[in-house]
N, C-alpha and C positions, 0 to 999 in steps of 0.2 A: 409409093413413097410419099410420106407426109411432106407438107410444104416446109415445115421447120427443118426436117432432115435435108431437103434439097438446099435450103438456105445454108445449113451447116457445111455441106459439101462445097458450095461455092465460096464460102468464107475460107475454108481450108485451102482451096486453090489460090485464092487471093493472098493468103498469108505467106505463101512461098515467094511471091513477088515482093511483098512488103518487107520481108526479112532482109533483102539485099538492096532495097531501094536507096539510092544516094540521098544524103541529107538535103541538098538543095532542092531536089524534086519534092520531097515531103514538105519542106518549108513553103515552097511556092503554092502547093495544094492547100496548105493551111491558110495562107494569106488570101488566096482566092475564095476559100470557103468563108472567111471572115467577111469579105466583100459581099458574098452572096447573102449572108444573114442581113446585112444592112440594106442591100438592094431589095430583098424580099421581106422587109420588115412589115409592110402592110398586110401581106399574105399571112405572115406568122401571127400577127395580132388578130386578124379576122378568124383564123383557125382557133386561136386561144380563147377568143371570146365565146365561141361555140362550146368549148370545153367548160369554161367558167359558168356559163348560163345553165348548161346541163347539170353541173355539180350542184348549183344552187337549187334547181328544181328538185334534185334528189335529196335535198335537205342538208347538204354539206355546208358548213359555215366556219367562221373563225380562222385560226391559223392555217388550216388546210387550204382554204381559198387563197390565202397569201402565198403559199408554196406553189399553188397551181398557176397563179396569175403572172403573165408576162406584160411588161411595159416597154416603152421605147428605151428607157434607161437600162432595163435588164437585158434587152437584146443587144444594145451597144456594149454592155459589160460582157456578154457572151462572145461577141466578136473580138473584143479586146483580149479576152482570155485565149482565143485561138492565135492571135498575133503574138501574144506573150509566149505561148508554147513554141511557136515557130522560132522565136529569138533564143530559146534555151539551147544549151549544148545537147547534142544527140547522144544518148547513152549507148546506143547500139554500136557494137564494134569496139567499145572501150576494153583495153586489156588491163585488167586490174593488178596482175603481177606476172612476172616472167623470171624463171631461174634455170640454171644449168645444174643437173644432177651429176654425181660422181661418175656415172656411166656414160656421160656425154649427152643424155637426153635433155632437150630443152622443153620445159613444161610451163605452161601459162594458163591463165584463166581469162575468158573473154565474155563480155556481156552480150546477150542475144535476146530477141523477142520471145515471148511465151508462145505465140502462135495465134490462136483464136480465143478471144475473151468473150464470155457471155455476161451480160449485166441485166439483172432483174431489179426494177426499181419502181417507185410509186410516183406520186403526182408532182414531180418537179421537172418541167421541160428543159430547164437549163442543164440538167444532167446529160441530156442527149448531146449537146454541144461539147461539154467537158469531156465526156467519154470518147467521142469521135476524135477530138483533137489530141488527147493524150495517147490513145491507141494508135492513131496514124503515125505520130512522131516516134513512138516506141516500136513501130514496125509490126503492130498486131492488127488483125482483122477483128471486128467487133459485131456481135449480134445483140441488139437491144430489145428488151421486152419490158415496156413501161406499163403502167396501170391504165385501166379503161378511162379514168377521169381525164387523162392528158393525151389520149391517143390521136386526136385530130391535130394538136400542136406538134406532137412528136413526128407524125407522118410528114407534115409539111417541112419541118426542119431537116429530116433525113432526105426528103426529096431534093431539097436545095443542095445538100452535100453531095448526093449522088450525081446530080447534074454537073456539079463542079468537077468531081473526080473524072467523069467521062470527058469533059472538055480538056482536062489535063492529061488525057491518055492513060488513065488508071482505071482499073475495074471498079465499077460502082459497088460491087459486093464487098468492098473493104469495110463498108458500114451498111447494116441492114436492120430494119425494124420489124418485129413480129406484130402483125396487124390484128391477129386474133388474141384478144386479151382474156379469154377464158382460162380458168385455173389449169386446165389440162396442158396448155402450151407451156406454162411454167414448169409443170411436172415433167413434161417431155424434155425441156432444156436440161433439167437436173440429171437426165439419163443419157445425154449425148456424149458418152465416153468415146474417145477416138476422134472426135471432131472438136469439141470444146476442150481447151487445155486448162481453163480455170473459170469458175463461176463466181461472180461478185454480187451479192444481194445488197441493195441500198434502199432502206426504208424503215418502217416501224418494226417493233419487236416481234410481232406475229409473222411477218414476212421473213425476217432473218432467221427466226427459230425454225420455220418450215424448211427453208433451204438448207440450213446447217444439218438438220436431222434427217433429211430425205434425199439429199443429192448424192449421187455416186460419182459425180465430177468433183475434183478438188475445189474447195470453197475458201475464199478469203472473207472472213466475217467482218462486217463494218457497222458502225454507226449508232447502235443503241446508246443513248446518252442520258443517263440519270446523273447529271452533273451537280456538284455541290460547291457552295462558297462558304468557307468558315471564317467568321470575323473573330479574331483573337482578342484577348484582353488588352493588348498593347496597340491595337489598330488605330490608325488615323480615321476617325469616324466619317469625316467628309469624303475621304478617299474611298472608304468602304461603301458608303451610300452610292457613289457614282458607279462603282464596280458592280454592285448588286443590281441596281436599276438597269444598267447596260446589259448585264449577263442574262437577266430575265426578260426584258421588254423590247430590246432592240429588234430581235426577230424571234419570238417565242416558239415558232414552229420548227426550228432547226435543231439538229442533234447536239450542238455545242451550247445551247441555252441552259442557264441555271434552272434546275428543277427543285433544289432543296437548299435552304439557308440554315446554317448553324451559327449560333452566337454565344460567346462566353458569358457566363452568368454575371460576372463583375461589371459588364458594360450593358447588359440587357435592359436594365431599367431606363437607361438613357437612349440607347440605340433602337430598341425594338419599336417603341411608339413612333419614332421618326421614320424609320424605314417602312414600317407598316403603313403609315399615312401616305408615304411617297409611292409605294407599290399600289395601294388602293386607288390613288389618283390616276394610275395607268390602267385601271380596271383589272388588277390582279387579285384573284381570290387567294386568301391565305389560310392554309390548313395547318394548325399548329398543335403542339403539346399544351398542357395546362398553363405552364409559365407564359407561353406565347399568347394564349387566349386572355390571360390576366392583364397583359401589357398592351395588346393590340385590339382595339375596339373593332368588332366585326369579324375577327378571326373565328374560324370554325374548327371543331375537333378533327385532328388527323387520325386516320386509321393506320394499322400496320401496313396495309397495302400502299398508302400514300408515300411512305418512306422509300418504297421500291419503284415508284411510278415515274415514267418519262411522260409528262403531260403533253408536251408540244402544244401548249395553250397558255392562256393567261391565268395560270394556277401555280402556286408554289407551296411546298411544305416547309415548315419552319420549326426549329427546336432550340431551346436554351440548354447548353451543355455545361457541365461542371468545369471542364478544362480541356486542354488540347488532347489529352489522352482519350477522353470520351469522344471528342470530335473525330479523331483518327479511327477509333474503333467503330463509330457509326458509319463513316465513309467506307471502311473496309467491308462492312457487312452488306451495304446496299449499292456500292458502286458498280457500274457496268464497265469500268475501265476506260472511259472516254476522256473526260477532262475534269480536273478538280483544282480548286483554288483556295489559298489562304490569304487573308488580309492581315498583316502584322508588321510591327516595327521592331520585333524581337528577332534578331539574327538566328539565335539558337532554335527557336520555334520554326522559323522559316526553313532551316536546314533539316530539321526533324520531319517536317511535312514533305519536303522534296524527297527525302530518303525513305520514308515509311509508307507513303501513298503509292499504290501500284496502279498506274493509269497510263494511257498513251501520251497524255500531256498534263503536266502538273505545274501550276502557276503560283507565283508569289506576287501579290499586289497588282494583279491584272485580271481582266475579264476573261472568262472561259470562251467568249465569242471569237477569240483569235485562233482557235484550233481550226485551221482552214488552209488549204494549199496555197491560195493566193496570198493570204496574210503572212504565211511563212516564207513567201518568196519562191514557191514552187510552181506558180501559175495555177491553172485549173487543177482540180483533183478528181480522182475517181471515187473517192470516199475516204472516211476515216477508219482505218483498220484498228479494231480493238482486240485483236488476237496477238500472239507473240511470235508466231512462226512466219518467216520470210519478210513481212512488212508490218509496221506498227505506226499509228498516227496517220497524218495526211499522206495519201498515196499519189505520188507524182510519177514522172517518167521512169525514174530508176526502179521504182517498185513494180512497174509493169514489165520488167525484164527479168530474165534469169541468167545463169552463167553456164558455160561449158568449158571443159579443159581442152586445150590444144597442145599437142605434143609433136615436136620435130625430132626425128631420129636420123641415123646414118647407118642403118643396118643392125642396130642393137637387137639382141634376143635375150630373153630371160633364162638364166642358167637354172 
């Protein structure tokens, strides 16, 4: 028996207990796990430093290193996320409706855990804490398979969680980390039917495409973010500049960062040079169409591939468009369905954009960086679902449950 299959069997056993675990016990385990993160901060930082140094030696740099790096502030934030999840209402056991049929049967629908959730993700160690907290509170066991770049950090974080679970009288197999980061372990997870109830990939386009196309376990697709900001003719240009700079540079390596800027031709002559200079002052490379290159000194020519690229780096594609119709058509063609924004003072155009853009989150006069479970008030998130079945947008506690029908009878039979 493979090590991963053994892990899956233990997770399945643990999920039976978790499904009926009282909320106060789950909340206490989450609070103690938050304390464990803070008490083990030095150990986590030491482990993370090894990962960061190894990544740099391997030639990795830029936004990827930012995603990989943990700081005291980020660990405190991870702990706060667990405490926040503990404070939220428990979705498990919620009866969403109940009615009595003409034949006397009482039929209802009840929210229940999914069972065992597998998560394949890349170099963001904070995902380990987010996934653990949300899965525990929603009554699910979780098997985590992170990338090799963060394996030392992930193992240390999971070790602290498992020690806490055992102290609280719960099976440590509620959360497990796959220590072998070879490609084959990811492929094996994709075939664990009967053990994994759902598989969630969280990372770049290549990872997600591989899981969606090859998994025999049901998949919730998350995260590819080719996000656009369209600055309309009526936009407040100071407001637009703040939004664009924030959306692109606040954390360029995340899936809700802006990757493409569209600007109405009637304001381009004034806005493009200003926003170009502001972006370049933040070390952002601008890849644009001819109109953009004419207006922004230092901009380089964009290729067709640029319009479709999630850079996750200090690069942005930029285009001057004729009107809102061209902006909407461009976004429809290249969007990954994550987060899209319009900056406008025109109510009609705002409503058109909201109605005609098909994405998990559509913004008027705000940065795309808000597409996040914590920012939406859901606490930690398991990822941003860009599909349309079951869950869409930030996936919190409710999205990690399913439902079943419960029926009370008094001897009824079907004629």
